[in-house]
TORKOL-4160 file (C-alpha; in steps of 0.2 Angstrom, whole numbers, padded with zeros to 4 digits, m for minus):
116
<pt num="1" X="m0103" Y="m0563" Z="0389"/>
<pt num="2" X="m0107" Y="m0556" Z="0406"/>
<pt num="3" X="m0115" Y="m0541" Z="0399"/>
<pt num="4" X="m0126" Y="m0552" Z="0387"/>
<pt num="5" X="m0132" Y="m0562" Z="0402"/>
<pt num="6" X="m0136" Y="m0547" Z="0412"/>
<pt num="7" X="m0147" Y="m0540" Z="0397"/>
<pt num="8" X="m0157" Y="m0556" Z="0397"/>
<pt num="9" X="m0175" Y="m0554" Z="0404"/>
<pt num="10" X="m0178" Y="m0561" Z="0421"/>
<pt num="11" X="m0192" Y="m0573" Z="0424"/>
<pt num="12" X="m0208" Y="m0565" Z="0429"/>
<pt num="13" X="m0214" Y="m0570" Z="0441"/>
<pt num="14" X="m0198" Y="m0577" Z="0449"/>
<pt num="15" X="m0195" Y="m0596" Z="0449"/>
<pt num="16" X="m0186" Y="m0605" Z="0462"/>
<pt num="17" X="m0178" Y="m0622" Z="0460"/>
<pt num="18" X="m0178" Y="m0636" Z="0474"/>
<pt num="19" X="m0169" Y="m0652" Z="0471"/>
<pt num="20" X="m0175" Y="m0667" Z="0481"/>
<pt num="21" X="m0167" Y="m0684" Z="0483"/>
<pt num="22" X="m0177" Y="m0700" Z="0482"/>
<pt num="23" X="m0175" Y="m0704" Z="0500"/>
<pt num="24" X="m0182" Y="m0687" Z="0505"/>
<pt num="25" X="m0198" Y="m0688" Z="0494"/>
<pt num="26" X="m0214" Y="m0686" Z="0504"/>
<pt num="27" X="m0231" Y="m0692" Z="0501"/>
<pt num="28" X="m0236" Y="m0673" Z="0500"/>
<pt num="29" X="m0223" Y="m0670" Z="0487"/>
<pt num="30" X="m0228" Y="m0685" Z="0476"/>
<pt num="31" X="m0246" Y="m0680" Z="0477"/>
<pt num="32" X="m0242" Y="m0662" Z="0472"/>
<pt num="33" X="m0231" Y="m0668" Z="0457"/>
<pt num="34" X="m0244" Y="m0680" Z="0452"/>
<pt num="35" X="m0257" Y="m0666" Z="0451"/>
<pt num="36" X="m0246" Y="m0656" Z="0439"/>
<pt num="37" X="m0242" Y="m0671" Z="0429"/>
<pt num="38" X="m0260" Y="m0676" Z="0428"/>
<pt num="39" X="m0265" Y="m0659" Z="0420"/>
<pt num="40" X="m0255" Y="m0665" Z="0405"/>
<pt num="41" X="m0258" Y="m0684" Z="0405"/>
<pt num="42" X="m0269" Y="m0693" Z="0416"/>
<pt num="43" X="m0262" Y="m0708" Z="0426"/>
<pt num="44" X="m0266" Y="m0715" Z="0443"/>
<pt num="45" X="m0256" Y="m0709" Z="0458"/>
<pt num="46" X="m0250" Y="m0727" Z="0461"/>
<pt num="47" X="m0242" Y="m0728" Z="0443"/>
<pt num="48" X="m0235" Y="m0711" Z="0445"/>
<pt num="49" X="m0227" Y="m0716" Z="0462"/>
<pt num="50" X="m0218" Y="m0731" Z="0453"/>
<pt num="51" X="m0211" Y="m0719" Z="0440"/>
<pt num="52" X="m0205" Y="m0707" Z="0454"/>
<pt num="53" X="m0197" Y="m0720" Z="0464"/>
<pt num="54" X="m0188" Y="m0726" Z="0448"/>
<pt num="55" X="m0177" Y="m0710" Z="0449"/>
<pt num="56" X="m0164" Y="m0703" Z="0461"/>
<pt num="57" X="m0168" Y="m0685" Z="0461"/>
<pt num="58" X="m0182" Y="m0672" Z="0456"/>
<pt num="59" X="m0179" Y="m0654" Z="0452"/>
<pt num="60" X="m0195" Y="m0644" Z="0456"/>
<pt num="61" X="m0198" Y="m0627" Z="0449"/>
<pt num="62" X="m0210" Y="m0616" Z="0459"/>
<pt num="63" X="m0217" Y="m0599" Z="0457"/>
<pt num="64" X="m0208" Y="m0589" Z="0470"/>
<pt num="65" X="m0223" Y="m0578" Z="0475"/>
<pt num="66" X="m0235" Y="m0592" Z="0477"/>
<pt num="67" X="m0225" Y="m0608" Z="0479"/>
<pt num="68" X="m0235" Y="m0617" Z="0466"/>
<pt num="69" X="m0226" Y="m0630" Z="0456"/>
<pt num="70" X="m0224" Y="m0625" Z="0437"/>
<pt num="71" X="m0213" Y="m0639" Z="0432"/>
<pt num="72" X="m0202" Y="m0653" Z="0437"/>
<pt num="73" X="m0189" Y="m0665" Z="0430"/>
<pt num="74" X="m0185" Y="m0683" Z="0437"/>
<pt num="75" X="m0167" Y="m0688" Z="0435"/>
<pt num="76" X="m0158" Y="m0705" Z="0437"/>
<pt num="77" X="m0140" Y="m0706" Z="0440"/>
<pt num="78" X="m0126" Y="m0719" Z="0436"/>
<pt num="79" X="m0108" Y="m0719" Z="0441"/>
<pt num="80" X="m0097" Y="m0710" Z="0429"/>
<pt num="81" X="m0086" Y="m0726" Z="0427"/>
<pt num="82" X="m0101" Y="m0735" Z="0420"/>
<pt num="83" X="m0104" Y="m0722" Z="0407"/>
<pt num="84" X="m0085" Y="m0721" Z="0402"/>
<pt num="85" X="m0084" Y="m0739" Z="0401"/>
<pt num="86" X="m0099" Y="m0741" Z="0390"/>
<pt num="87" X="m0096" Y="m0726" Z="0379"/>
<pt num="88" X="m0109" Y="m0718" Z="0368"/>
<pt num="89" X="m0124" Y="m0729" Z="0363"/>
<pt num="90" X="m0125" Y="m0734" Z="0345"/>
<pt num="91" X="m0139" Y="m0725" Z="0336"/>
<pt num="92" X="m0148" Y="m0742" Z="0332"/>
<pt num="93" X="m0150" Y="m0746" Z="0351"/>
<pt num="94" X="m0156" Y="m0729" Z="0357"/>
<pt num="95" X="m0174" Y="m0728" Z="0362"/>
<pt num="96" X="m0186" Y="m0721" Z="0350"/>
<pt num="97" X="m0198" Y="m0715" Z="0363"/>
<pt num="98" X="m0199" Y="m0696" Z="0365"/>
<pt num="99" X="m0194" Y="m0686" Z="0380"/>
<pt num="100" X="m0208" Y="m0675" Z="0386"/>
<pt num="101" X="m0203" Y="m0658" Z="0393"/>
<pt num="102" X="m0214" Y="m0647" Z="0403"/>
<pt num="103" X="m0214" Y="m0629" Z="0407"/>
<pt num="104" X="m0225" Y="m0614" Z="0412"/>
<pt num="105" X="m0229" Y="m0601" Z="0399"/>
<pt num="106" X="m0229" Y="m0583" Z="0403"/>
<pt num="107" X="m0247" Y="m0584" Z="0407"/>
<pt num="108" X="m0244" Y="m0597" Z="0420"/>
<pt num="109" X="m0252" Y="m0611" Z="0410"/>
<pt num="110" X="m0242" Y="m0628" Z="0408"/>
<pt num="111" X="m0236" Y="m0632" Z="0391"/>
<pt num="112" X="m0228" Y="m0649" Z="0385"/>
<pt num="113" X="m0218" Y="m0654" Z="0370"/>
<pt num="114" X="m0209" Y="m0670" Z="0364"/>
<pt num="115" X="m0191" Y="m0671" Z="0360"/>
<pt num="116" X="m0185" Y="m0685" Z="0349"/>
């Protein structure tokens, strides 16, 4: 397995990952994330701010050479005891809303796709 992983291509350019907890969000970070998000779907900074604060953590992916954000993921957490107590959600109650995933293509442009 290790040999297989070592043969995989490395990201070019290199990408760094920064994890930021909600209590450490700065206005500058929110504005920077909003700029990336707005390149895919326009929304006001105020509305984006509400979404950001509804989550507990954001993973920010940056180009290592420029520091430019190329993607991010917001995450919300819950105690594991809650998840274990509830068990899996029945298919009929799961949200039908798609999840949008953003990433940077090799050329550096942002791409997005919906997962159902």
